[in-house]
ZALUMVO-695084 format. One record per residue (C-alpha): residue in one letter; x, y, z. Coordinates in Angstrom, 2 decimals. Layout:
REM residues N
(pt 'a'; (X; Y; Z))
...
This chain:
REM residues 430
(pt 'm'; (15.08; -23.82; -27.71))
(pt 'r'; (18.81; -23.23; -27.25))
(pt 'e'; (19.90; -19.79; -26.04))
(pt 'n'; (22.82; -17.84; -27.39))
(pt 'v'; (24.36; -16.52; -24.21))
(pt 'l'; (26.97; -13.68; -24.35))
(pt 'l'; (29.40; -13.56; -21.40))
(pt 'i'; (31.16; -10.26; -20.98))
(pt 'g'; (34.46; -10.29; -19.10))
(pt 'g'; (37.55; -12.44; -19.05))
(pt 'g'; (38.59; -13.07; -15.41))
(pt 'g'; (38.34; -15.93; -12.93))
(pt 'r'; (34.75; -14.89; -12.05))
(pt 'e'; (33.77; -15.11; -15.70))
(pt 'h'; (35.48; -18.50; -16.12))
(pt 'a'; (33.29; -19.74; -13.28))
(pt 'i'; (30.20; -18.31; -14.97))
(pt 'a'; (31.25; -20.08; -18.19))
(pt 'r'; (31.65; -23.42; -16.30))
(pt 'a'; (28.24; -22.93; -14.80))
(pt 'l'; (26.67; -22.69; -18.33))
(pt 'e'; (28.88; -25.39; -19.94))
(pt 'd'; (26.30; -28.17; -19.72))
(pt 's'; (23.24; -25.92; -20.25))
(pt 'e'; (21.05; -25.78; -23.28))
(pt 'a'; (23.01; -22.71; -24.46))
(pt 'd'; (25.69; -21.80; -26.91))
(pt 'l'; (28.18; -19.58; -25.09))
(pt 'y'; (29.83; -16.57; -26.74))
(pt 'a'; (32.34; -14.42; -24.89))
(pt 'c'; (34.08; -11.09; -25.18))
(pt 'a'; (36.72; -9.41; -22.99))
(pt 'g'; (39.75; -7.23; -23.18))
(pt 'n'; (41.99; -10.21; -22.41))
(pt 'r'; (41.70; -13.71; -23.83))
(pt 'n'; (41.01; -16.19; -21.11))
(pt 'p'; (41.94; -19.65; -22.34))
(pt 'g'; (39.59; -21.42; -19.98))
(pt 'i'; (36.60; -19.44; -21.25))
(pt 'a'; (37.78; -19.73; -24.87))
(pt 'e'; (37.83; -23.60; -24.57))
(pt 'i'; (34.21; -23.58; -23.39))
(pt 'a'; (32.81; -20.84; -25.69))
(pt 't'; (31.61; -21.20; -29.29))
(pt 'd'; (33.46; -18.02; -30.05))
(pt 'f'; (35.67; -15.60; -28.05))
(pt 'e'; (36.14; -11.98; -29.24))
(pt 't'; (38.76; -9.64; -27.83))
(pt 'l'; (37.30; -6.21; -27.49))
(pt 'e'; (36.95; -3.28; -25.04))
(pt 't'; (34.04; -4.18; -22.87))
(pt 't'; (33.58; -0.59; -21.64))
(pt 'n'; (32.66; 0.33; -25.14))
(pt 'p'; (28.93; -0.28; -25.33))
(pt 'k'; (28.76; -0.10; -29.11))
(pt 'a'; (31.53; -2.77; -29.52))
(pt 'v'; (29.71; -5.04; -27.17))
(pt 'v'; (26.33; -4.60; -28.87))
(pt 'd'; (27.80; -5.08; -32.25))
(pt 'y'; (29.29; -8.42; -31.13))
(pt 'a'; (26.03; -9.41; -29.45))
(pt 'e'; (24.11; -8.77; -32.68))
(pt 'd'; (26.75; -10.60; -34.84))
(pt 'v'; (26.34; -13.79; -32.74))
(pt 'g'; (22.58; -13.49; -32.24))
(pt 'a'; (22.83; -13.24; -28.49))
(pt 't'; (19.44; -13.82; -26.74))
(pt 'i'; (20.79; -13.18; -23.16))
(pt 'a'; (23.95; -11.43; -21.97))
(pt 'v'; (25.66; -11.90; -18.61))
(pt 'i'; (27.88; -8.97; -17.47))
(pt 'g'; (30.76; -10.10; -15.21))
(pt 'p'; (32.89; -7.11; -14.20))
(pt 'e'; (31.89; -3.79; -12.72))
(pt 's'; (33.44; -1.53; -15.41))
(pt 'p'; (31.06; -2.47; -18.22))
(pt 'l'; (28.17; -1.84; -15.85))
(pt 'e'; (29.42; 1.60; -15.04))
(pt 'a'; (29.76; 2.27; -18.75))
(pt 'g'; (26.07; 1.52; -19.36))
(pt 'v'; (26.59; -1.71; -21.36))
(pt 'a'; (23.40; -3.20; -19.90))
(pt 'd'; (21.41; -0.22; -21.00))
(pt 'e'; (22.74; -0.34; -24.54))
(pt 'l'; (22.20; -4.13; -24.88))
(pt 'e'; (18.56; -3.74; -23.75))
(pt 'a'; (18.11; -0.87; -26.28))
(pt 'a'; (19.27; -3.33; -28.93))
(pt 'g'; (16.83; -6.04; -27.80))
(pt 'v'; (19.30; -8.27; -25.89))
(pt 'y'; (18.31; -8.95; -22.23))
(pt 'a'; (21.25; -8.22; -19.92))
(pt 'f'; (21.60; -10.04; -16.58))
(pt 'g'; (23.23; -7.10; -14.84))
(pt 'p'; (22.02; -3.81; -13.67))
(pt 'k'; (21.55; -0.73; -15.72))
(pt 'e'; (24.11; 2.12; -15.14))
(pt 'e'; (21.87; 3.91; -12.66))
(pt 'd'; (21.30; 0.92; -10.49))
(pt 'a'; (24.99; -0.10; -10.76))
(pt 'r'; (25.72; 3.06; -8.75))
(pt 'i'; (25.07; 0.93; -5.72))
(pt 'e'; (28.67; -0.15; -6.39))
(pt 't'; (30.24; 2.34; -8.68))
(pt 'd'; (29.46; 5.40; -6.50))
(pt 'k'; (30.15; 4.77; -2.82))
(pt 'a'; (28.74; 8.19; -1.85))
(pt 'f'; (25.50; 7.33; -3.69))
(pt 'q'; (25.54; 3.88; -1.96))
(pt 'r'; (25.56; 5.36; 1.52))
(pt 'r'; (22.99; 8.11; 0.79))
(pt 'f'; (20.82; 5.45; -0.81))
(pt 'm'; (20.95; 3.29; 2.36))
(pt 'e'; (20.21; 6.32; 4.53))
(pt 'e'; (17.29; 7.66; 2.40))
(pt 'n'; (15.73; 4.18; 2.15))
(pt 'd'; (16.20; 3.18; 5.75))
(pt 'v'; (18.31; 0.23; 4.75))
(pt 'p'; (19.65; -1.29; 8.01))
(pt 'g'; (23.32; -1.89; 8.68))
(pt 'c'; (24.59; 1.46; 7.44))
(pt 'p'; (27.56; 2.82; 9.34))
(pt 'd'; (28.10; 6.58; 10.23))
(pt 'f'; (29.49; 8.38; 7.22))
(pt 'e'; (30.13; 11.72; 5.50))
(pt 't'; (31.00; 12.46; 1.86))
(pt 'f'; (33.50; 15.10; 0.76))
(pt 'd'; (34.65; 16.75; -2.45))
(pt 'd'; (36.82; 19.17; -0.39))
(pt 'm'; (39.91; 17.30; 0.68))
(pt 'd'; (40.88; 19.81; 3.38))
(pt 'a'; (37.45; 19.51; 4.91))
(pt 'a'; (37.86; 15.66; 4.88))
(pt 'c'; (41.14; 16.04; 6.73))
(pt 'd'; (39.44; 18.23; 9.33))
(pt 'f'; (36.72; 15.67; 9.81))
(pt 'i'; (39.35; 13.09; 10.58))
(pt 'd'; (40.76; 15.45; 13.26))
(pt 'd'; (37.43; 16.03; 14.80))
(pt 'y'; (35.99; 12.47; 14.65))
(pt 'd'; (35.90; 10.45; 17.90))
(pt 'g'; (37.15; 7.15; 16.59))
(pt 'd'; (38.86; 5.50; 13.57))
(pt 'l'; (37.59; 5.96; 10.08))
(pt 'a'; (37.69; 4.05; 6.75))
(pt 'i'; (38.75; 6.25; 3.81))
(pt 'k'; (36.97; 5.27; 0.60))
(pt 'p'; (37.29; 6.84; -2.85))
(pt 'a'; (33.75; 7.30; -4.10))
(pt 'g'; (34.42; 5.65; -7.50))
(pt 'l'; (35.84; 2.22; -8.63))
(pt 't'; (39.36; 1.31; -7.49))
(pt 'g'; (39.54; -2.48; -8.13))
(pt 'g'; (39.15; -3.19; -4.39))
(pt 'k'; (42.50; -1.44; -3.58))
(pt 'g'; (41.62; 2.19; -2.79))
(pt 'v'; (40.31; 1.82; 0.79))
(pt 'k'; (42.59; 2.75; 3.70))
(pt 'v'; (41.50; 2.14; 7.28))
(pt 'i'; (42.80; 4.33; 10.11))
(pt 'g'; (43.82; 2.26; 13.07))
(pt 'd'; (44.45; -0.79; 10.84))
(pt 'q'; (46.36; 0.08; 7.74))
(pt 'v'; (47.33; 3.69; 8.36))
(pt 't'; (47.51; 6.19; 11.13))
(pt 'a'; (45.33; 9.32; 11.09))
(pt 'e'; (48.24; 11.40; 9.79))
(pt 'e'; (48.99; 8.81; 7.06))
(pt 'g'; (45.33; 8.82; 6.19))
(pt 'k'; (45.23; 12.51; 5.76))
(pt 'e'; (48.38; 12.47; 3.64))
(pt 'y'; (46.86; 9.73; 1.46))
(pt 'i'; (43.77; 12.00; 0.94))
(pt 'r'; (45.89; 15.07; 0.09))
(pt 'e'; (48.17; 13.23; -2.28))
(pt 's'; (45.37; 11.38; -4.12))
(pt 'd'; (43.65; 12.73; -7.25))
(pt 'y'; (40.18; 11.54; -6.08))
(pt 'd'; (37.28; 13.97; -6.75))
(pt 'r'; (35.10; 12.64; -3.91))
(pt 'i'; (35.75; 10.39; -0.91))
(pt 'v'; (33.61; 8.87; 1.74))
(pt 'l'; (34.73; 8.80; 5.34))
(pt 'e'; (32.80; 6.22; 7.44))
(pt 'e'; (33.10; 4.70; 10.91))
(pt 'r'; (35.60; 1.79; 11.02))
(pt 'l'; (33.76; -1.47; 11.46))
(pt 'v'; (35.43; -4.08; 13.66))
(pt 'g'; (34.55; -7.74; 13.34))
(pt 'e'; (34.73; -10.46; 10.72))
(pt 'e'; (33.82; -9.80; 7.09))
(pt 'f'; (31.67; -12.05; 4.95))
(pt 't'; (29.81; -11.85; 1.69))
(pt 'i'; (26.34; -13.11; 0.65))
(pt 'q'; (25.52; -12.92; -3.14))
(pt 'a'; (21.85; -12.57; -4.20))
(pt 'f'; (20.47; -13.47; -7.58))
(pt 'v'; (17.97; -10.75; -8.25))
(pt 'a'; (15.20; -10.38; -10.86))
(pt 'n'; (11.76; -8.84; -11.16))
(pt 'g'; (11.68; -7.71; -7.57))
(pt 'a'; (12.56; -11.08; -6.04))
(pt 'f'; (15.81; -12.69; -5.05))
(pt 'e'; (17.51; -15.88; -3.92))
(pt 't'; (20.69; -16.00; -1.86))
(pt 's'; (23.79; -18.15; -1.89))
(pt 'p'; (25.95; -19.43; 1.00))
(pt 'a'; (28.16; -16.95; 2.78))
(pt 'v'; (31.80; -16.64; 1.70))
(pt 'q'; (34.76; -15.01; 3.38))
(pt 'd'; (37.34; -13.34; 1.11))
(pt 'h'; (40.90; -12.44; 2.07))
(pt 'k'; (42.05; -9.06; 0.72))
(pt 'r'; (45.40; -8.76; 2.34))
(pt 'a'; (48.32; -9.90; 0.18))
(pt 'y'; (50.28; -11.87; 2.74))
(pt 'e'; (49.62; -14.62; 5.21))
(pt 'g'; (48.25; -13.63; 8.64))
(pt 'd'; (46.21; -10.78; 6.98))
(pt 'e'; (49.40; -8.73; 6.50))
(pt 'g'; (50.34; -6.39; 3.59))
(pt 'p'; (48.51; -4.26; 1.15))
(pt 'n'; (44.97; -4.82; -0.08))
(pt 't'; (44.48; -6.83; -3.24))
(pt 'g'; (41.59; -7.76; -5.50))
(pt 'g'; (41.30; -10.81; -3.26))
(pt 'm'; (43.80; -13.61; -2.65))
(pt 'g'; (41.21; -16.33; -1.99))
(pt 's'; (38.11; -17.28; -0.10))
(pt 'y'; (36.22; -20.11; 1.55))
(pt 's'; (32.67; -21.23; 2.23))
(pt 'd'; (31.15; -23.97; 4.45))
(pt 'a'; (28.84; -26.80; 3.81))
(pt 't'; (26.10; -24.77; 5.43))
(pt 'd'; (24.69; -21.29; 4.40))
(pt 'e'; (26.67; -19.62; 7.26))
(pt 'l'; (30.43; -19.63; 7.94))
(pt 'p'; (31.97; -21.20; 11.10))
(pt 'f'; (32.03; -17.87; 12.98))
(pt 'm'; (28.47; -17.05; 12.18))
(pt 't'; (25.01; -18.21; 13.47))
(pt 'e'; (21.96; -18.80; 11.37))
(pt 'e'; (20.56; -15.58; 12.92))
(pt 'd'; (23.58; -13.67; 11.60))
(pt 'y'; (22.96; -14.99; 8.10))
(pt 'd'; (19.23; -14.22; 8.22))
(pt 'e'; (19.89; -10.74; 9.44))
(pt 'a'; (22.29; -10.02; 6.54))
(pt 'v'; (19.67; -11.44; 4.06))
(pt 's'; (17.14; -9.03; 5.65))
(pt 'i'; (19.43; -6.16; 4.66))
(pt 'i'; (19.69; -7.47; 1.18))
(pt 'e'; (15.87; -7.72; 1.07))
(pt 'a'; (15.51; -4.06; 2.12))
(pt 't'; (18.01; -3.07; -0.59))
(pt 'v'; (16.29; -5.07; -3.31))
(pt 'd'; (12.89; -3.57; -2.30))
(pt 'a'; (14.32; -0.05; -2.72))
(pt 'l'; (16.03; -0.88; -6.06))
(pt 'e'; (12.76; -1.43; -7.95))
(pt 'd'; (14.23; -2.37; -11.37))
(pt 'y'; (17.42; -4.17; -10.23))
(pt 'r'; (18.45; -7.31; -12.07))
(pt 'g'; (21.59; -9.35; -11.83))
(pt 'i'; (23.74; -10.24; -8.78))
(pt 'l'; (23.72; -8.03; -5.71))
(pt 'y'; (26.78; -8.74; -3.63))
(pt 'g'; (26.45; -7.73; -0.02))
(pt 'q'; (29.75; -7.46; 1.81))
(pt 'f'; (29.16; -7.38; 5.56))
(pt 'm'; (31.08; -6.94; 8.75))
(pt 'l'; (29.89; -9.14; 11.66))
(pt 't'; (30.25; -6.73; 14.52))
(pt 's'; (29.29; -6.89; 18.18))
(pt 'e'; (25.96; -5.29; 17.07))
(pt 'g'; (25.39; -7.78; 14.23))
(pt 'p'; (25.98; -7.40; 10.50))
(pt 'k'; (26.87; -4.02; 9.10))
(pt 'v'; (27.26; -3.21; 5.45))
(pt 'v'; (30.90; -2.73; 4.28))
(pt 'e'; (29.79; -2.24; 0.71))
(pt 'f'; (27.41; -3.56; -2.06))
(pt 'n'; (28.74; -4.74; -5.41))
(pt 'a'; (26.56; -5.05; -8.50))
(pt 'r'; (28.00; -8.36; -9.76))
(pt 'f'; (29.49; -11.67; -8.56))
(pt 'g'; (32.55; -11.32; -6.46))
(pt 'd'; (35.94; -12.43; -7.71))
(pt 'p'; (36.92; -14.83; -6.03))
(pt 'e'; (33.51; -15.45; -4.41))
(pt 'a'; (31.95; -16.63; -7.72))
(pt 'm'; (34.39; -19.50; -7.73))
(pt 'n'; (33.13; -20.58; -4.30))
(pt 't'; (29.42; -20.20; -5.17))
(pt 'l'; (28.93; -21.42; -8.72))
(pt 'p'; (30.73; -24.76; -8.51))
(pt 'v'; (28.27; -25.81; -5.76))
(pt 'l'; (25.10; -24.39; -7.48))
(pt 'e'; (23.07; -27.46; -8.48))
(pt 't'; (20.27; -25.32; -10.18))
(pt 'd'; (20.95; -24.71; -13.86))
(pt 'f'; (22.27; -21.13; -13.98))
(pt 'l'; (20.60; -20.80; -17.42))
(pt 'd'; (17.27; -21.27; -15.66))
(pt 'v'; (18.06; -18.27; -13.55))
(pt 'l'; (18.84; -16.20; -16.66))
(pt 't'; (15.78; -17.20; -18.62))
(pt 'a'; (13.50; -16.66; -15.72))
(pt 'a'; (14.88; -13.15; -15.22))
(pt 'r'; (14.45; -12.36; -18.87))
(pt 'd'; (10.89; -13.78; -19.02))
(pt 'g'; (9.73; -11.58; -16.16))
(pt 'e'; (9.73; -14.32; -13.53))
(pt 'a'; (11.24; -14.48; -10.07))
(pt 'p'; (14.55; -16.43; -9.82))
(pt 'p'; (13.89; -20.21; -9.28))
(pt 'g'; (14.65; -21.56; -5.89))
(pt 'l'; (18.34; -22.25; -5.75))
(pt 'd'; (19.76; -25.53; -4.67))
(pt 'f'; (23.41; -25.65; -3.52))
(pt 'a'; (25.38; -28.82; -2.67))
(pt 's'; (26.10; -29.19; 1.05))
(pt 'q'; (29.82; -28.89; 0.50))
(pt 'a'; (32.54; -26.57; 1.54))
(pt 't'; (34.85; -24.72; -0.88))
(pt 'v'; (38.31; -23.27; -0.58))
(pt 'c'; (39.70; -20.99; -3.35))
(pt 'k'; (43.34; -19.90; -3.44))
(pt 'y'; (44.64; -17.38; -6.00))
(pt 'a'; (48.13; -17.63; -7.50))
(pt 'v'; (49.41; -14.14; -8.27))
(pt 'p'; (52.71; -12.87; -9.84))
(pt 'e'; (55.56; -12.47; -7.51))
(pt 'g'; (55.54; -8.82; -6.13))
(pt 'y'; (51.66; -8.48; -6.59))
(pt 'p'; (49.98; -6.00; -5.96))
(pt 't'; (52.68; -3.24; -5.59))
(pt 'd'; (55.43; -4.42; -8.01))
(pt 'p'; (54.22; -7.45; -9.90))
(pt 'e'; (56.62; -9.35; -12.18))
(pt 'a'; (54.96; -10.90; -15.23))
(pt 'g'; (56.25; -13.84; -17.34))
(pt 'a'; (56.25; -16.86; -15.07))
(pt 'k'; (55.08; -20.07; -16.83))
(pt 'v'; (51.88; -21.62; -15.41))
(pt 'q'; (52.81; -25.23; -14.64))
(pt 'v'; (49.36; -26.53; -13.74))
(pt 'd'; (46.46; -27.37; -16.04))
(pt 'e'; (43.15; -28.97; -15.77))
(pt 'd'; (44.55; -32.51; -16.11))
(pt 's'; (47.29; -32.04; -13.53))
(pt 'a'; (45.11; -30.08; -11.02))
(pt 'g'; (43.68; -33.36; -9.57))
(pt 'd'; (40.47; -32.94; -7.78))
(pt 'a'; (40.77; -29.18; -7.70))
(pt 'l'; (39.02; -26.80; -10.16))
(pt 'l'; (41.28; -24.53; -12.09))
(pt 'f'; (39.99; -21.07; -13.07))
(pt 'y'; (42.12; -18.72; -15.24))
(pt 'a'; (42.04; -15.05; -14.50))
(pt 's'; (44.61; -12.75; -16.25))
(pt 'v'; (47.12; -14.88; -18.16))
(pt 'd'; (49.10; -14.63; -21.40))
(pt 'e'; (48.58; -17.68; -23.66))
(pt 'r'; (51.56; -18.30; -25.97))
(pt 'd'; (52.45; -21.00; -28.34))
(pt 'd'; (54.59; -22.78; -25.73))
(pt 'g'; (52.30; -22.35; -22.83))
(pt 'i'; (50.45; -20.06; -20.49))
(pt 'y'; (52.30; -17.27; -18.59))
(pt 't'; (51.41; -14.82; -15.89))
(pt 't'; (50.69; -11.04; -16.47))
(pt 't'; (50.85; -8.42; -13.75))
(pt 's'; (47.37; -9.29; -12.40))
(pt 'r'; (46.03; -12.28; -10.56))
(pt 'a'; (46.78; -15.29; -12.65))
(pt 'f'; (44.68; -18.31; -11.75))
(pt 'a'; (42.80; -19.82; -8.92))
(pt 'l'; (42.53; -23.38; -7.62))
(pt 'v'; (39.34; -24.39; -5.83))
(pt 'g'; (38.77; -27.45; -3.63))
(pt 'v'; (35.25; -28.77; -3.10))
(pt 'a'; (34.55; -31.22; -0.36))
(pt 'd'; (32.45; -32.10; 2.69))
(pt 's'; (34.45; -29.89; 5.05))
(pt 'i'; (36.61; -26.69; 4.79))
(pt 'e'; (39.62; -28.74; 5.90))
(pt 'e'; (39.19; -31.26; 3.20))
(pt 'a'; (38.55; -28.65; 0.51))
(pt 'e'; (41.63; -26.74; 1.60))
(pt 'k'; (43.79; -29.91; 1.19))
(pt 'i'; (42.53; -30.36; -2.32))
(pt 'a'; (43.44; -26.86; -3.32))
(pt 'e'; (46.89; -27.17; -1.67))
(pt 'd'; (47.63; -30.50; -3.48))
(pt 'a'; (46.93; -28.70; -6.79))
(pt 'l'; (49.16; -25.80; -5.78))
(pt 'e'; (52.03; -28.27; -5.21))
(pt 'v'; (51.78; -29.07; -8.93))
(pt 'a'; (51.69; -25.38; -9.79))
(pt 'g'; (54.89; -24.81; -7.91))
(pt 'd'; (55.98; -21.46; -6.65))
(pt 'e'; (58.41; -20.13; -9.28))
(pt 'g'; (57.33; -16.61; -10.02))
(pt 'l'; (54.14; -17.01; -7.99))
(pt 'h'; (52.83; -15.94; -4.69))
(pt 'v'; (50.00; -17.64; -2.85))
(pt 'r'; (48.32; -17.18; 0.58))
(pt 'h'; (48.56; -20.78; 1.80))
(pt 'd'; (46.84; -20.03; 5.03))
(pt 'i'; (43.37; -19.44; 3.45))
(pt 'g'; (41.01; -22.16; 4.71))
(pt 'k'; (43.50; -23.72; 7.15))
(pt 'p'; (42.02; -24.81; 10.49))
(pt 'd'; (44.05; -22.39; 12.63))
(pt 'l'; (42.99; -19.35; 10.59))
(pt 'v'; (39.42; -20.43; 10.62))
(pt 'q'; (39.60; -20.83; 14.35))
(pt 'q'; (41.00; -17.34; 14.71))
(pt 'r'; (37.92; -16.01; 13.01))
(pt 'i'; (35.70; -17.90; 15.43))
(pt 'd'; (37.82; -16.73; 18.39))
(pt 'h'; (37.61; -13.12; 17.14))
(pt 'v'; (33.82; -13.05; 16.93))
(pt 'n'; (33.55; -14.70; 20.36))
(pt 'e'; (35.84; -12.00; 21.68))
(pt 'i'; (33.89; -9.06; 20.28))
(pt 'r'; (30.66; -10.58; 21.48))
(pt 'g'; (32.08; -10.99; 24.97))
(pt 'e'; (31.68; -14.75; 24.88))
C-alpha cells in the first residue's frame, strides 16, 4: 500500500527529507510558508500556507488524504501541529507540543534534565527578573552562556568570554525584550550533534555531525542558523573517540527514557569537554544543515522509519553508508545582520556536478531562482573522506559563483578539521 506523506516545512532540511522519500512507496505532499522549488519538483502537490496554523495544516492533510505527516521545523511543533494532526487521525512523526518543550523552552529543558538525572547537564539558573540575572553574572565565578528561554532561530545565544564581555552580556539582557532567560556555565570544547530517530520508547542514532554557527571563516562573526557542517565515514568525528560517541548516545538514551511518549527526531547538541560530552541543547527535529549530512547517507528507507513509528513498532535498525559528507551553505551577502536579497542563483542540479543541491529560502521567478534574506541553498559533497567530500562541494560552489553570495569555504578543509583535533587534544592535556 502506498502512503500519502505530508511534509511540513520548506527549508533545506525539508528538501533533504523530500529527497529521502523520493524513491519510496509514497506520494509526497508538502506545505510551507515559502515555496521551495526543490521540494515542489519532488512532491505531488505543494501548498503555500502558514505552518504554525494547525487548522490550515490539518485541512490540507485531510484534502490530500495524508496517512503520515513529517514535521520539519520547530515552530509548527511549538504551535501544537502534531497534536492537531493526531486528533484528526493523521500520524505525525514529530513530538506533541508538550514534548517539543525539550527544544522550545530552554528553562524547561534544563529543569527536565535536572529532575530526571539526565547526565551532561551544565550548571544553570533561570530568570524572569533581568536585574537578578545581571546580579548573577556579577556573582558567578566563571563565564556564562546567556540563552533566551524561547525560540530564536539559533541566533539568540550570547557567550561571555567568547562573543561578549560580562558588561556587554548584561547590556544585552537589559535591552532585550525576553520574558525569561537561562544563564548556564560556559562549556569549552568542540561541539557536535547526534540525531536520534525515536518512536515507541526506542531509538536509533545517526553519525555525529559538526555544524558551524559563526558567519565568517575562522569561526568569526555573529551566530547564524548554521553555515555548513560535516560528518565522517564513521559514527564519530575526527576529534572524537568511539567512547565519546557512546557516552553521548547514553545521554540521549536517558532523555528518551524520561520522555515517555516522544516520537520524531531528538537532536542532541553536545560539547566535548575535558570531562566528556555535555549537553549544549536538545532540538525536537532534524538539524538544518545536519539533515543534509545525515539523510543522503541513510541507506534504510526513511519511509520504513515512519511506518514503523505509526504502527507502534521500534525504529528499524538504520544503515548508513560509510561515507563522509561536507555541506556548505550559500547565504545572501550581509547575512545575518544586513542581508541583501535578489542575487540570481547560478547553480542547478545539472550544473552542480557530483554535489547534491538543497534549496532553502529562495524566490522562484519566471527567469530563474533568486536569493531572499535568509540562507539560500546548500551544496553537499559525499565521498569516502572528508577531504574528498569538501572538494566536491567546492567544485559546485565555483559554478554557483560569489556574486551576491557569501560562503564559509573553510568548512571541511583539512586545516580546520585538524584545528578541531588539536583543540580537543589540548583540553584533554594530550
